[in-house]
C-alpha positions as CSV (number, residue, x, y, z in Angstrom):
1,X,91.5,165.5,111.7
2,X,87.7,166.1,111.9
3,X,85.6,167.6,114.6
4,X,82.2,166.5,115.8
5,X,79.8,168.1,118.3
6,X,76.4,167.4,119.8
7,X,73.8,169.3,121.8
8,X,72.3,167.5,124.8
9,X,71.4,163.9,123.8
10,X,71.3,164.5,120.0
11,X,73.5,162.6,117.6
12,X,77.1,163.9,117.0
13,X,77.2,166.2,114.0
14,X,80.4,166.8,112.0
15,X,81.5,170.4,111.4
16,X,84.3,171.9,109.5
17,X,86.6,170.3,106.9
18,X,89.2,167.6,107.5
19,X,92.6,169.2,108.2
20,X,96.1,168.0,108.8
21,X,98.2,169.2,111.8
22,X,101.7,170.0,110.6
23,X,105.0,171.1,112.0
24,X,106.4,174.2,110.4
25,X,109.1,176.8,111.0
26,X,109.8,177.3,114.7
27,X,106.4,176.1,116.0
28,X,103.9,173.4,115.1
29,X,100.2,173.5,115.2
30,X,98.6,173.0,118.6
31,X,95.6,171.0,119.4
32,X,93.2,171.9,122.2
33,X,89.7,171.2,123.5
34,X,87.4,174.0,124.8
35,X,83.8,174.8,125.3
36,X,81.9,178.0,124.7
37,X,78.7,178.8,126.4
38,X,77.2,182.3,126.4
39,X,73.9,181.3,128.1
40,X,75.2,180.0,131.5
41,X,78.3,180.5,133.7
42,X,80.1,177.4,132.6
43,X,80.3,174.9,129.7
44,X,81.2,171.2,129.7
45,X,83.2,168.9,127.5
46,X,82.8,165.1,127.6
47,X,85.5,163.2,125.6
48,X,84.7,159.5,125.0
49,X,87.6,158.8,122.7
50,X,90.7,160.6,121.6
51,X,93.7,159.4,119.6
52,X,96.8,161.4,118.7
53,X,99.6,159.9,116.6
54,X,102.8,161.9,116.2
55,X,105.6,160.9,113.9
56,X,107.5,164.2,113.6
57,X,110.7,165.5,115.0
58,X,111.7,164.4,118.5
59,X,112.2,167.5,120.6
């Protein structure tokens, strides 16, 4: 998995290393989206494309 971000109308910039989400012990990793904005009251996230494949244990 890899993350990308952009500010306003700039091109998307990749940040952070690739990583694998894995199941382990009693819980697995969890994936989430969030925004952080310390200059205004609210932030925004606009997701154009998202794909999640899961081939681990079933329940």
